[in-house]
N, C-alpha and C positions, 0 to 999 in steps of 0.2 A: 504494500500500500504506500509506504513511504517512498519506495523507488518510483511509483507512478506519479506521486506528487512532485518529486524532485525533477522528473523529466517532463512534466506536463507543459512547462513553459518553453522547452527546447524545440527548435524547428525540426521537423522530421525530414529526413533525407530519403530520396527515392533511390532504390537500388538500380544500378545501371543495367540496361538490357544486354544480356550476354548471349553469344552464339553458342550453340551446343557443341559437344565434343566432335561431331562430324564436320564442323567447320561451316562457313557461310553458305556453301553449296546446298546444305540441307534446307535453307530458307528459300532457295530459288523456286522449287515447285509451288510453294504456297503463294509467292509473289506472282509467279506466272499465271496461276489460276485467277488471281485478282485482276491481272491485266487482261486475261482472256475474257472475263465477264465484262470488263469495261469496253473492250473492242466489240464484243457481240451486241452490247447495248448501245453502242455509239450511233447517233442519228445518221451519220454519213453511211456507215455500213448497212444499217437497216433500210435506208433509202435505196441503196444499190441492190440489196437482197429483194426488196419489194419489186423493184423494176424487173429483176430476173424472174421472179415468181409470176408476175403478171404476163411477161412475154412467154413463159413456159406453159402455164396452165390456164390462165384466163383467155389470153389471145393465142391459144395453142397452135403451133405451126402444123399444117396438114399436108404440106408437100414435102417430098423426100429431101430435096436440097435444104429447105428451111429446117427440117428436123435434124439432119446431119450436122448442120452448122450450129444449131442450138445446143447440141450435145457436146460438140468438140471444140468450139471456138468462141461463140458469143459470150458465154459466162466470164471468160477472161476479161472482156471489155466491160460488161455490165457490173461485175462484182470486183474485178481486180483493181480498178482505179479507186473505188470507194474504200477498199481494204488498205491500199497504200496510204490514203489520206487519214483514215481512222487510226491506223497503227502509228503513223507519224505524230498525230495529235496526242495520242496516249503517251508515246515515248517522250514527247517534249512538254508534257503538262507541268512538270516541276519547274522547268526553265521559264515557261510562259507565265507561271504564277509567281516568279521571282524568288523561289526558295532554293535554288540550286546551291547557294552559299551555305545553306544549312545541312545539305545532304552529306557533306564531307564528314560530319561527325556521327553519322549513322553506323551501326555495326555491320552493315552490308556494304562492301566496297563497290566502286563504280562498275567493275567487271561483272559482278553478279547482278547488279541492277540493270545492266544491259542484257545479260543472258536471259533474264526473265521475260521481257517483251519479245525476244527472239523465239523463245519457246511458245509464248502465247500466240504468235502469228500462225501457229498450226490450227488454232480453233476455227477461224473462218474457212480455212481450206477444208477441214473436216465437214463443216456444214455444207459447203458447195459440193463436195464429193458425194454426200448422202443425197442431196437433191438431184444431182446429175444421174446418180444410180437409179433413182425412182423414175426419172424421165426416160432413161434407157430402157427400163422394163416396160413402161407405158407405150414407147414407140416401137417395141420389138415386133418385127414382121412387117412393119409399114414402110421401112426405108428400103430403097432399091438394092443397096449393097450392104454387106455386113459392116458394122461399126467396129473398128479395130480397138482392142482394149488399150493399147499403148496411146492411142489418140485420146481416149477417155481419160487416161491417167494424166495426160498433159494439163488438163484443166485445173485440178487441185494443186498440182505442182506450181503452175504459173501463178495461182492465187497466193500460195505460200510465198513465192518469190516476191510478190508485191508487198506483202507484210514485212518480209526481211529487208527489202529495200527501204521501206519506210523507217525502220530502225536505223539502218545504215546512214540515211540522209540526216536523221536526227542527230547522230553522233559525229559524222564527218563534215556536215554543212550546217552548222548551228546559226544560220542567219535568216532573217525574215525574207520570204519570197523564194528561198531555195527549193522547198518541196514543190511549189507550183512550177518552177522552172524545170525541175527534173521530170515532173509528170508530163508537161507539155513537150519536152524534148523526147521522151520515150514514145508518146503517141505519134509525134511527127516521124521519128525514126521507124516505128513499126509500119506506118503508112507508106513511107518511102521504099521499104524493102518488100512490101506486100505484093508488088507486081512482079519484079524480076526474081526475088529470092524470098518467098513467103516463109520458108522454114527458119530464117534468121530472126524472125520476130517472135515475141511472146504470144501474140495473137496470130494464129495460123489457120487459114481456111484450107482444110485438107482435101476438099473436093472441088472439081472444076465447076464454076458457075455457068448456068445456061439460062436463056430467056424463058424456056418452057418449064423451068423448075425441076427438070429431071437431073440425074447425076450421070453424065456421060463417062466420067473417069475420075480417078484420084489425081491430085497434084503430085507430080514426080518427086520422089524423095523418101527418106527413111524416117518413119515416125518413131522407131525405137531409138535412133540416134538423136532425134529431136528431143525425146524425153530425157536422154542423158545430157544433152545440151542445157536443158532447163534446170536439171538437178545441179549441174556444175555452176550455173549462174546463181542459183539459190545459195550454194555454199560460198560463192564469191561475195555475195551481199552480206552474209553472216560474218565472214572474215573481215570485211570492211567495217562492220559495226563494232567488232571487238578490237580493231586495231588501235584506236586512240585510248582505250581504257585498260588494255592488257599490261601486266607487269613486264612480261617478256614480249615485246612487240614483234620480235622476229618470228614468233610462233604463228600468229595470224597472218603476218606478211608472207611467210613461207607457204602456209596453207592457201592463201589467196593466189600466190604465184602458181602453185600446182593446179589449183582449180581453174585459173585463167587459161593455162595450157590445155587442160581437159576440155574446157569450153571451146577453145579454138579447134582442137582436134575433132570433137563431136560436131561442131558447127560445120566443119569441112566435110565430114563423112555423111552428114545428113542430106547434103545437096545431091541432086542427080548427076 
């Protein structure tokens, strides 16, 4: 009792938050889950997802070419760009709120705070993959030619790459207007290569367009190598995001260099 009275007037100190014995990496999954929820609830992502669902189920394509393109290409445009914007806004929320100077005192280093949104970028890709799979089942038998599984797989991988690029831009280009410039540049570059070399873009229309909406042929090229090309670009974006926050910067630099070579090789092999 006397001890309580003696300490009643003393200010209480808060125990510092400590990272468990497994290190700060043990906190990354929890932080990634929080970021994933924020991304999936972000208005920009929800707007893109609504646009995709309306185009897919409300105004459902009934012609073979439209169905094939809706399954293998159009989601990259309808959802990929909103995912890039939403992930970038989530990754830069602390900087835009003006609290970046405080985060240095947190028990979670910048490397792990960057790894969390990278992991969370998989959430919208999983959602798009599930919706695309349902559309594939609903369109089964009504498309003139078989839909290649590798071309279906390119859709969630490209959406994942959009999220990873959003984190990379947040870390490498922390300036106002940089995300918009990157987004416009990517869309312009994709449009530029869509004619002569469509496989070099993230958005790739795998079938030949025709005025009567039939599918006369596939666009020449290897969709398997295109999938490998997109995976390498995803890894390159992740390495770029980790480069400014890694303790040993040569690790993401070396990984990025290797993935860049892999992207170049796959990019050449995918072409006819």
